[in-house]
TIZA-608964 format. One line per field, with one value per residue (C-alpha): residue in three letters; z, y, x; residue number from 1. Coordinates in Angstrom, 1 decimal. Each point is the difference from the previous one (the first is absolute). Last residue first. Example, Ala and Ser with C-alpha at 12.3 -4.5 7.8 and 13.67 -1.06 7.14 Angstrom:
TIZA-608964
res = c(Ser,Ala) .
w = c(7.1,0.7) .
v = c(-1.1,-3.4) .
u = c(13.7,-1.4) .
n = c(2,1) .
This chain:
TIZA-608964
res = c(Unk,Unk,Unk,Unk,Unk,Unk,Unk,Unk,Unk,Unk,Unk,Unk,Unk,Unk,Unk,Unk,Unk,Unk,Unk,Unk,Unk,Unk,Unk,Unk,Unk,Unk,Unk,Unk,Unk,Unk,Unk,Unk,Unk,Unk,Unk,Unk,Unk,Unk,Unk,Unk,Unk,Unk,Unk,Unk,Unk,Unk,Unk,Unk,Unk,Unk,Unk,Unk,Unk,Unk,Unk,Unk,Unk,Unk,Unk,Unk,Unk,Unk,Unk,Unk,Unk,Unk,Unk,Unk,Unk,Unk,Unk,Unk,Unk,Unk,Unk,Unk,Unk,Unk,Unk,Unk,Unk) .
w = c(212.1,1.8,-1.0,-0.7,3.4,1.8,-1.9,1.0,3.6,0.1,-1.7,2.9,-0.4,1.1,-1.1,-1.8,-3.5,0.4,2.2,-0.1,3.2,0.2,3.8,2.7,0.1,1.2,-2.0,-2.2,0.2,-0.1,2.5,0.5,3.5,2.4,3.4,2.6,2.6,2.2,2.1,2.6,1.6,-2.0,-2.8,-2.1,-2.8,-1.3,-2.8,0.0,-3.0,0.1,-0.4,2.6,0.8,1.7,0.3,3.0,2.5,-1.6,0.5,3.5,0.9,-1.7,2.2,-1.9,0.3,0.1,-2.1,0.7,-1.2,3.7,1.0,1.1,3.0,0.0,2.3,0.0,2.3,-2.9,0.6,-2.2,-1.5) .
v = c(105.9,-0.3,-2.4,2.5,1.5,-3.4,-1.1,3.4,-0.6,-3.6,1.5,2.3,3.8,2.4,3.7,2.3,-0.2,-3.9,-1.7,-3.8,-2.0,-3.7,-0.3,2.8,-0.1,3.1,-0.6,3.1,2.0,-3.1,-0.2,1.5,-0.6,2.8,-1.0,0.8,2.8,0.5,3.0,-0.5,2.4,-1.3,-2.0,2.1,-1.4,0.6,-2.0,-0.6,0.2,-1.7,2.5,-1.8,-3.5,-1.4,-3.8,0.1,-1.9,2.2,3.2,-0.8,-0.8,3.1,2.3,2.0,3.7,2.6,3.2,3.0,2.6,1.0,-3.7,-2.2,-2.1,-3.8,-2.6,-3.9,-2.2,-2.1,0.0,-2.3,1.3) .
u = c(-80.2,2.9,2.8,2.8,-0.6,0.1,3.2,1.7,-1.2,1.6,3.2,0.5,-0.2,2.7,-0.4,2.5,-2.1,-0.2,2.7,-0.6,-0.2,0.1,-0.5,-0.4,-3.7,-1.6,-3.2,-0.5,3.1,2.2,2.8,3.6,1.2,0.8,1.4,-2.7,0.0,-3.0,-0.8,-2.4,-2.5,-3.0,1.7,2.4,1.8,3.6,1.4,3.8,2.3,3.3,3.1,2.0,-1.3,-3.1,0.1,-2.4,2.5,2.8,-1.7,-1.1,3.6,1.2,-2.2,-2.4,1.1,-2.8,-0.2,-2.2,2.6,0.8,0.5,-2.7,1.3,0.2,-1.5,0.7,-2.0,-1.0,-3.8,-1.9,-3.3) .
n = c(81,80,79,78,77,76,75,74,73,72,71,70,69,68,67,66,65,64,63,62,61,60,59,58,57,56,55,54,53,52,51,50,49,48,47,46,45,44,43,42,41,40,39,38,37,36,35,34,33,32,31,30,29,28,27,26,25,24,23,22,21,20,19,18,17,16,15,14,13,12,11,10,9,8,7,6,5,4,3,2,1) .
């Protein structure tokens, strides 16, 4: 993990402001969804990216009943015996 030397305080509502330089570098815009992970004592933020529920692919997605499935997985499901 790379240290940026930037620190921010958590406000009364539990919010933390991400510096504009970091948001620009990571292409995070206002209203973008972020995924929150915990790894040991670390909190990890990652820009949310739609992906297949089976293989996590982000290419050729089709929405089926509110879930994303890639075309490759659809083909595998159609060809199973």
